N, C-alpha and C positions, 0 to 999 in steps of 0.2 A: 541400353541406357534410355531412361525416360525422356520424352521430348518436352522441352521447356518453351513456353510461349511468353513473349514479352508484351503481347497484346492483352488489354484488360479483358476479363471474361465477359461474355455476353450475358445480359440480364433481361428480365421481362420488359424493362423500360428502355432498353437500348434500341436504337433505330434499326429497322430491317436493313440487311446488307444492300438491297437494291434501291434504297431511297437515300438521297443525299442527306448528310448530317445537318446541313444548314436548314433544310426544310423542316426538320424535327426540332430545331432549337427553340423557335417561338412557342410551339405548343408545350414543350417541356418547361420553358420558363414560366408560361402562364399557369401550368399545373403546379409548379413549385410555389408560385406566388399565392395561388388558391390554397394550397396546403398550409403555407405559413400563416395566412390570414385565419384559417380555421383553427390552427393551434393557438394563435394569439387570442382569438375570440373565445375559445374554450377555457382559457386560463382563468382561475378564480382570483388571482392576484393581478394588480395593475402592471402592465408592461409598457414602458415608454422608451422610444429610441430618439436620441437627439444627435444633431451634427456637432462639429467642432466649435460652432459659435453658440451652442446652447439652444438652437431652434428645434422644436418638436417635429419629428418626421413620422413617428408611429405612435398611436394612442389607442390601446385596445379597449374592448367593451367594459372590462373590469375597471379600467382607468376612468372611463366615462361615468360609471356608477360612483366610483370613489370621489371624484372631484366635481361632478355636476356639469361637466362640459361635454358636448358632443364632439367627436373627433374633428369634424370639419370646422368647428369654431376655434379649436386650439392649435391645429396643425399650422406650423410656420411661426407660432408664438414662442417667446423665450420660456424655457422651463422654469425660470425664476418666478413666473406668474403663479406657480403652484406652491410657492413657499412664503411663509411669513417673514417679516423683518427679524433679525438682521441678515438672515441667509439670502433673502431676495436681492439685497443690494450687493452682497459679497460674492454671489455664485459665479458671475462672469469672471471675476478676478481669480477665483479658485481654478476655474477651467483654463484660463490663460496661463496661470502659473504651472499647471500640470503639463500643458502642451509645450511650454517653453523648457521646463526642467525635467519632465518625465517622472517627477516625484509624486507618487499617488498618496493622497490622504484618505480617500474613501474607496477608490477602485480596487476591487478584489476583496473588500472587507464589508461585512454586513454591519449595520449600525442603526440605532434608533434615532429618528429625526422627527421634526414636526412639519406637517404638510398643511396647506390651506385650501379649503373648499371654495368653490365659486361664490358661495354666499358670505365668505369672509371667516367662517368658523375654522378653527385649527384643530388638528387631531394628530395623535401619534402614529407613526408608521415605522415598520422595519424596512430599511432600504439596502439593497445590494446593487452595486454598479459594476458593469464589465465593459471593457473596450472591445469594439468590433474592428478587427483588422481589415484594412483596405487602403485604397488610394487616399481617401480623406478620413480624418479621425471621426469616429462615431462612437456613441456610447449607448448601452442598454441598461435601463433601470428596472428592477423588480421591486414593487412596493406591496406590503401587506399591512392592512389597517389593524392597528393594535387597540382601538377604542374599546371593544368588548373585553378583551383580555385585561385592560387597565381597570374597567368597571368591576370585573370579577375580583381582581386583585385587591381593589379598594374595599369591596364588600367583605372579603375574607379578613382583611386587616381590621375593619370595624367590628366584625364578629369576635375576633380575637381580643380586641380591646374590651368589649362588653363582658366576655368571659373573665378576663383578668379583673375588671372592676367588680363583678359579682363575687369572685373569689376573695377580693380584699374586704368587701362588705360582709361576707360570710364569716371571715376570720375575725373581723371587728365585733360582729354579733356574738360569736362564741366567747370572745374575751370579756364582753360585757356581762355575759350570763353567769 
């Protein structure tokens, strides 16, 4: 009969058997934090983590480029600072309602919203929000700037309108001839 072990298998990252686990916890935590920071900074889309009060805890490099704020300027600020009205005034209420009722309006669903740059300009973004499980409620948002997509879409629509107008003029010219 094969022997079954209830101990987790040893991995390359597991502490050596002769070293106490507590001695390895801090370096592992530091490494995990370094890896997470590298992942966040390599992301092409903005990643923002907020606490249950809406205060920004994490703001990656893509978010810095998208919104025009350095992370150290915006950390601890309310996420609503990155929104135009009326969302800016309503956001804390939405968050409180979710925490009180558990009814999600945006969590787990992607949607298009409007964001606000540091200079006050507004732009369209695709936003997906997830809840981070833990002792205190936290949320992660992934934002993709849709500005270029919207410009291309508008240019294609204008080109289509010009073609339709040309076709109408051509038909009218043929009828007159």
